VOGU-3710 file (C-alpha; in Angstrom, 3 decimals, decimal comma):
1> mlrvavvgsg> -28,676/2,345/-2,776  -24,906/1,894/-2,926  -23,038/5,090/-3,801  -19,464/4,623/-5,064  -16,768/7,130/-6,021  -14,226/6,062/-8,628  -11,160/8,311/-8,614  -9,680/8,400/-12,114  -11,426/8,227/-15,494  -8,818/6,279/-17,446
11> psgvytaqnl> -9,462/2,694/-18,578  -9,149/1,168/-15,092  -11,590/3,702/-13,632  -14,117/3,376/-16,447  -13,932/-0,432/-16,420  -14,530/-0,288/-12,667  -17,626/1,856/-13,205  -18,785/-0,472/-15,983  -18,526/-3,551/-13,785  -20,326/-1,814/-10,939
21> vqldpgvqvd> -23,387/-0,830/-12,968  -23,479/-4,157/-14,806  -23,207/-6,321/-11,709  -25,411/-4,284/-9,356  -28,657/-2,807/-10,746  -28,919/-0,291/-7,905  -25,426/1,171/-7,599  -24,749/4,844/-8,409  -21,227/5,719/-9,524  -19,460/9,073/-9,608
31> vldrlpcpyg> -16,270/9,013/-11,696  -13,989/11,820/-10,497  -10,935/13,125/-12,306  -8,642/16,042/-11,528  -8,626/16,898/-15,253  -11,687/18,369/-16,970  -11,366/15,670/-19,653  -12,009/11,924/-19,278  -10,178/8,847/-20,617  -6,792/9,218/-18,882
41> lvrygvapdh> -3,912/7,740/-20,852  -6,177/6,924/-23,796  -6,415/10,694/-24,346  -3,044/11,738/-22,959  -0,781/8,728/-23,513  -1,734/7,042/-26,769  0,252/8,432/-29,698  -1,826/10,752/-31,914  -1,192/8,624/-35,026  -2,685/5,533/-33,358
51> ekikslqnnl> -6,284/6,188/-34,325  -7,446/2,620/-33,761  -6,334/2,592/-30,120  -7,615/6,120/-29,562  -11,029/4,995/-30,822  -11,328/3,077/-27,555  -12,637/6,398/-26,246  -15,959/5,515/-27,915  -16,294/2,437/-25,702  -15,334/4,368/-22,584
61> rtvlehervr> -17,827/7,088/-23,535  -20,685/4,578/-23,485  -19,939/3,779/-19,848  -19,614/7,418/-18,770  -22,965/8,201/-20,420  -24,744/5,439/-18,479  -27,754/6,713/-16,541  -26,229/5,596/-13,215  -22,748/6,994/-13,905  -21,839/10,637/-13,414
71> flggvrigpg> -18,604/12,278/-14,599  -17,161/14,920/-12,277  -14,100/16,500/-13,882  -11,737/19,072/-12,459  -11,898/17,502/-8,985  -8,550/17,077/-7,237  -8,418/14,642/-4,331  -5,766/15,442/-1,729  -3,616/18,549/-1,215  -5,121/21,589/-2,914
81> glpaarlrel> -8,458/19,848/-3,397  -10,942/17,715/-1,532  -9,316/15,830/1,374  -9,438/12,056/0,977  -11,093/11,718/4,383  -13,883/14,072/3,273  -14,373/12,051/0,088  -14,887/8,890/2,128  -17,617/10,630/4,121  -19,616/11,247/0,941
91> yhavvycvga> -19,701/7,670/-0,404  -20,213/4,137/0,788  -17,013/3,142/-1,024  -14,138/4,799/-2,869  -12,105/3,056/-5,580  -8,769/4,682/-6,454  -7,766/4,166/-10,100  -5,037/6,781/-10,370  -2,352/4,987/-12,343  1,382/5,559/-11,935
101> atdrhlgipg> 2,074/9,266/-12,096  5,866/9,506/-12,251  8,753/8,043/-14,231  11,595/5,917/-13,033  14,988/7,611/-13,026  18,271/6,381/-14,437  20,211/7,522/-11,385  23,281/8,567/-13,376  25,328/11,791/-13,508  23,965/14,454/-15,836
111> edlpgswsat> 20,418/13,092/-15,860  19,025/16,510/-14,936  20,884/18,477/-17,614  18,762/20,723/-19,857  17,732/18,690/-22,882  17,217/15,525/-20,811  13,554/14,635/-20,310  11,403/11,700/-19,382  9,553/10,250/-22,346  6,332/10,892/-20,417
121> qfvswysahp> 7,023/14,637/-20,434  7,482/14,522/-24,203  4,329/12,429/-24,669  2,314/14,806/-22,452  3,471/17,742/-24,570  2,495/16,303/-27,941  -0,730/14,891/-26,412  -1,821/18,334/-25,084  -1,826/17,458/-21,381  -2,690/20,752/-19,636
131> dsaddgfvrd> 0,101/20,304/-17,061  2,769/20,150/-19,778  4,553/23,122/-21,288  6,365/23,803/-24,536  9,878/23,567/-23,174  11,586/23,498/-26,557  12,104/19,741/-26,646  13,390/19,647/-30,225  14,707/23,200/-30,460  18,344/23,250/-31,662
141> arsavvigvg> 18,528/19,435/-31,538  20,136/17,536/-34,395  20,493/14,122/-32,768  18,225/12,407/-30,223  18,757/9,422/-27,955  15,767/7,475/-26,641  16,773/5,283/-23,709  14,527/2,235/-23,490  13,088/-0,396/-25,801  9,404/-0,560/-24,859
151> nvavdvtrml> 6,320/0,686/-26,692  6,606/4,211/-25,272  10,179/4,402/-26,571  8,934/3,280/-29,990  6,166/5,913/-29,878  8,463/8,850/-29,154  10,999/7,629/-31,723  8,234/7,492/-34,334  6,936/10,966/-33,417  10,428/12,403/-33,879
161> arspaelspt> 10,633/10,833/-37,341  7,132/11,613/-38,615  6,721/14,378/-41,188  4,323/17,316/-40,651  2,110/15,986/-43,440  1,682/12,724/-41,529  0,944/14,428/-38,207  -1,384/17,178/-39,447  -4,458/14,882/-39,751  -4,098/13,880/-36,075
171> dmpqaalssl> -5,433/15,747/-33,015  -1,929/16,854/-31,988  -1,992/20,412/-30,565  -0,944/23,071/-33,029  2,076/24,269/-31,030  3,548/20,753/-30,889  2,857/20,193/-34,589  4,592/23,457/-35,487  7,612/22,621/-33,313  7,998/19,144/-34,793
181> aasrvrdihm> 7,573/20,584/-38,304  10,505/22,912/-37,631  12,613/20,172/-35,995  16,135/19,600/-37,312  16,449/16,182/-35,653  17,787/13,828/-38,300  19,410/11,053/-36,246  17,435/9,116/-33,640  19,013/6,354/-31,566  16,769/3,999/-29,549
191> vgrrgpsqar> 18,979/2,167/-27,082  18,457/-0,812/-24,777  20,778/-2,179/-22,105  19,815/-5,772/-22,878  19,299/-7,740/-26,073  16,547/-7,792/-28,714  14,929/-10,947/-27,319  14,329/-9,112/-24,010  12,945/-5,885/-25,455  9,479/-4,909/-24,215
201> fttkelrelg> 7,960/-3,522/-27,404  5,211/-5,388/-29,248  5,765/-6,524/-32,815  3,036/-4,324/-34,273  4,621/-1,214/-32,727  8,093/-2,278/-33,816  7,059/-2,848/-37,433  5,701/0,696/-37,676  9,259/2,036/-37,438  10,153/0,176/-40,609
211> glpdtelrvd> 7,294/1,733/-42,540  8,125/5,390/-41,954  8,609/7,294/-45,222  11,889/9,120/-45,877  13,513/7,302/-42,954  16,350/4,810/-42,999  16,252/2,252/-40,178  19,421/0,405/-39,258  20,221/-2,422/-36,853  23,751/-3,641/-36,161
221> paelaldpgy> 23,943/-7,404/-36,873  26,930/-7,719/-34,515  24,898/-6,351/-31,586  21,976/-8,644/-32,357  24,289/-11,650/-32,466  25,360/-11,027/-28,850  21,908/-12,230/-27,755  21,590/-16,049/-27,409  17,824/-15,648/-27,852  18,408/-13,951/-31,188
231> vgpsalpavq> 20,837/-16,622/-32,381  18,459/-19,441/-31,353  14,943/-17,976/-31,103  12,932/-21,239/-31,176  12,483/-21,278/-27,378  11,375/-17,649/-27,138  7,760/-16,638/-26,427  5,795/-15,811/-29,580  6,042/-12,002/-29,295  9,799/-12,028/-28,746
241> rrnvdvlrgw> 10,251/-14,521/-31,584  8,333/-12,260/-33,956  10,373/-9,265/-32,797  13,569/-11,128/-33,552  12,309/-12,009/-37,034  11,555/-8,344/-37,769  14,963/-7,209/-36,521  16,733/-9,922/-38,517  15,065/-8,664/-41,680  16,188/-5,109/-40,991
251> aetpphdapr> 19,732/-6,215/-40,208  19,927/-7,817/-43,643  18,605/-4,741/-45,478  21,350/-2,686/-47,179  21,659/0,930/-45,944  20,202/3,673/-48,105  20,228/7,441/-48,106  17,273/9,203/-46,445  16,561/12,550/-44,729  16,151/10,846/-41,344
261> hirlrfflrp> 17,896/7,902/-39,703  16,766/5,617/-36,873  19,344/3,389/-35,191  18,205/0,559/-32,920  21,004/-0,254/-30,481  21,289/-3,067/-27,948  23,573/-4,109/-25,074  24,412/-0,510/-24,143  23,827/0,763/-20,595  23,747/4,544/-19,983
271> velladrgrv> 26,293/5,597/-17,369  26,452/9,401/-17,792  24,934/12,279/-19,711  27,729/14,543/-20,921  27,360/18,321/-20,944  28,090/20,640/-23,846  27,806/24,366/-23,108  25,532/23,834/-20,157  23,143/21,285/-21,659  23,225/17,662/-22,726
281> gavrfertqp> 25,554/17,012/-25,642  26,063/13,246/-25,586  25,250/10,054/-23,702  28,026/7,765/-22,506  27,119/4,085/-22,651  28,908/1,032/-21,339  28,838/-2,037/-23,557  27,078/-4,905/-21,753  26,919/-8,615/-22,362  24,545/-11,398/-21,235
291> dgqggvtgtg> 25,341/-12,768/-17,792  23,727/-16,160/-18,452  20,939/-15,529/-15,927  18,669/-13,238/-17,916  20,523/-10,057/-17,052  23,592/-8,252/-18,305  26,978/-7,337/-16,946  29,297/-4,481/-17,881  32,362/-4,995/-20,036  34,314/-1,832/-19,214
301> ryedieaqlv> 34,085/-0,653/-22,814  32,361/2,660/-23,489  30,775/4,521/-26,373  29,537/8,117/-26,584  26,516/8,956/-28,749  25,907/12,588/-29,628  22,517/13,927/-28,517  21,078/17,354/-27,865  17,807/15,654/-26,844  17,582/12,671/-24,501
311> lrsvgyrgvp> 14,266/10,979/-23,749  14,315/8,486/-20,885  11,738/5,699/-21,236  12,605/3,259/-18,460  9,232/2,727/-16,798  6,607/4,344/-14,605  6,141/4,467/-10,877  3,176/5,079/-8,587  3,246/7,906/-6,047  1,814/8,044/-2,507
321> leglpfdaas> -1,769/9,249/-2,212  -2,902/11,388/0,657  -4,660/9,287/3,269  -3,725/5,902/1,767  -0,993/3,432/2,723  1,801/3,017/0,189  4,422/0,382/-0,539  7,459/2,375/-1,649  9,241/-0,728/-2,963  6,525/-1,622/-5,477
331> gtvphlagrv> 5,006/1,853/-5,933  1,548/0,463/-5,175  -1,126/0,567/-2,474  -1,155/-2,641/-0,379  -4,361/-4,560/-1,062  -6,145/-7,888/-0,873  -8,053/-8,571/-4,110  -8,469/-4,814/-4,482  -9,349/-4,103/-0,829  -6,949/-1,538/0,656
341> lragvvapge> -4,881/-2,912/3,535  -3,808/-0,709/6,439  -1,099/-2,395/8,513  -2,212/-5,685/6,996  -5,889/-5,183/7,889  -8,663/-4,504/5,342  -9,809/-0,861/5,401  -13,615/-0,891/4,981  -14,859/1,019/1,956  -11,462/1,658/0,340
351> yvagwikrgp> -10,366/-0,076/-2,856  -7,818/0,173/-5,681  -7,690/-0,891/-9,327  -5,264/-0,403/-12,216  -1,595/0,470/-11,966  -1,793/1,802/-8,405  -3,039/-1,688/-7,496  -0,767/-3,966/-9,530  2,076/-1,738/-10,774  2,640/-0,349/-14,296
361> tgvigtnrpc> 2,257/-3,606/-16,190  0,117/-4,928/-19,009  -1,808/-3,272/-21,818  -5,101/-1,359/-21,743  -7,114/-4,586/-21,781  -5,294/-5,850/-18,676  -7,370/-3,357/-16,701  -10,587/-5,282/-17,383  -9,966/-8,348/-15,174  -8,125/-6,155/-12,667
371> aketvlslle> -11,175/-3,885/-12,304  -13,580/-6,826/-12,133  -11,658/-8,438/-9,280  -11,869/-5,205/-7,278  -15,578/-4,725/-8,030  -16,400/-8,284/-6,968  -14,648/-7,594/-3,659  -16,570/-4,340/-3,234  -19,955/-5,887/-4,004  -19,210/-8,743/-1,626
381> dapvlerkel> -18,691/-6,088/1,061  -21,763/-4,061/0,027  -24,199/-5,340/2,689  -21,903/-3,936/5,378  -20,945/-0,788/3,461  -24,575/0,205/2,872  -25,206/0,472/6,614  -23,346/3,782/6,522  -25,817/6,671/6,307  -25,125/9,294/3,653
391> sedpvaalra> -26,955/12,566/4,062  -25,151/14,879/1,630  -25,163/15,024/-2,135  -21,502/14,838/-3,201  -21,821/17,655/-5,749  -23,278/20,021/-3,149  -20,436/19,084/-0,808  -17,860/19,778/-3,534  -19,364/23,195/-4,199  -19,314/23,942/-0,486
401> egiepvswag> -15,551/23,264/-0,651  -15,232/25,759/-3,528  -14,951/23,066/-6,208  -17,177/23,388/-9,281  -16,967/20,048/-11,078  -16,942/19,866/-14,859  -20,045/17,989/-15,961  -20,383/15,607/-18,881  -22,009/18,492/-20,733  -18,883/20,530/-19,957
411> wqaieraeat> -16,712/17,815/-21,496  -18,940/17,765/-24,582  -18,452/21,538/-24,840  -14,675/20,949/-24,803  -15,068/18,453/-27,635  -17,025/21,005/-29,671  -14,386/23,668/-29,040  -11,641/21,294/-30,224  -13,587/20,523/-33,397  -14,040/24,252/-34,023
421> lgaslgrsvv> -10,341/24,906/-33,453  -9,398/22,156/-35,881  -11,708/23,523/-38,558  -10,201/27,006/-38,165  -6,735/25,550/-38,768  -7,759/23,463/-41,757  -7,296/20,287/-39,738  -9,659/17,812/-38,072  -10,095/17,901/-34,286  -7,193/19,724/-32,559
431> kladwdslla> -6,765/19,381/-28,805  -6,857/22,346/-26,455  -3,559/22,277/-24,610  -3,943/24,472/-21,509  -6,131/24,694/-18,432  -7,599/28,114/-19,236  -8,808/27,069/-22,684  -10,257/23,794/-21,418  -12,129/25,393/-18,521  -13,346/28,285/-20,644
441> aartagsqqv> -14,754/25,796/-23,147  -16,380/23,743/-20,372  -18,090/26,842/-18,995  -19,919/27,329/-22,292  -22,091/24,378/-21,250  -23,769/27,000/-19,049  -26,994/25,826/-17,478  -26,168/22,162/-18,098  -24,188/22,010/-14,872  -23,743/18,704/-13,115
451> s> -26,530/17,906/-10,701
//
């Protein structure tokens, strides 16, 4: 019987497990995650007010409850946990589905000033990721600048503009809800270095900004007109054409008074974060213009936008994994149809899927064909892989290393604790936001330990 470890329980990991059990009636799959909770970015990256996308957890749950799939949470692979080489000894094959764990940097002066954060840090905070901390993101901030024009930038802009009444029905942790309720941020600028026809947000996400109550949204017609794709959108792909139509409608809407203001800005490239009393106080942008080749060039004209909070949303990047080769240029593991390559040669029994395989591109559904390609490669290799004799049960080996994995029953205990917390606060489910609370809840599963 083929025994496979899948490292990572986000969409790419779960889709990998799903393909394995569907395509091979004898395979046994252990899905390992360093967190005690499954679902990856569906739990810790999807905005709390996006209930429809978050409901994807129900589909992922079905896979993780399959009789030949076992969830092992709280298991770190690499430094401080189980060595990758030891993991390979316990399984016929290992599939790494670990995503892209860091953010890209702007590489400009002042980027590390207090008050300057990656959008991922902000998202992790309001999504209750146990590694995040309440670092006073919105404390004392009146104006915020979000650098980037993708869906994550739209999400954090929307979270800054939402009222407490709108956020209370979500599963946002109580500390984040209280902080955002007390926020004095009234002006939010979402800024892109290129034009509206090259923005990366989807139309559905973009439209949500226009439907926020008590919020005025403004777009500068003069900035939009700098974009040839905006002026003549007929040749644009469908998504970009719809985006342009939405922005054109907003540009033609007269301004009105509102408690909060969102400004969408284009053709501005950040060149420096300016300090004010030891923390960020403004962002200096250079005006750009199209270079005729799909990019932009600087004009030498500058504009400063006040901001006590700066959220940088300029993309993700994979990080090296202990014991695996890594392409620093692409931030991915070299592979051939999902098979890990070491010095250009296939490494038997080692595979990748998801962002660590292809880079941080696509939407959640993009992980389905990506995972299937990897699984087909693995199952093609199975006759050779199965020759390896496995004598140890992986869970016993983990315990021998001092690692007590969180079982599926432990995760269900966390869910019950979050429902209880929500009820005590007069809300629905409210996420537990720290390691101690999560592990304490998991331990209440008691005798239902993983076996």
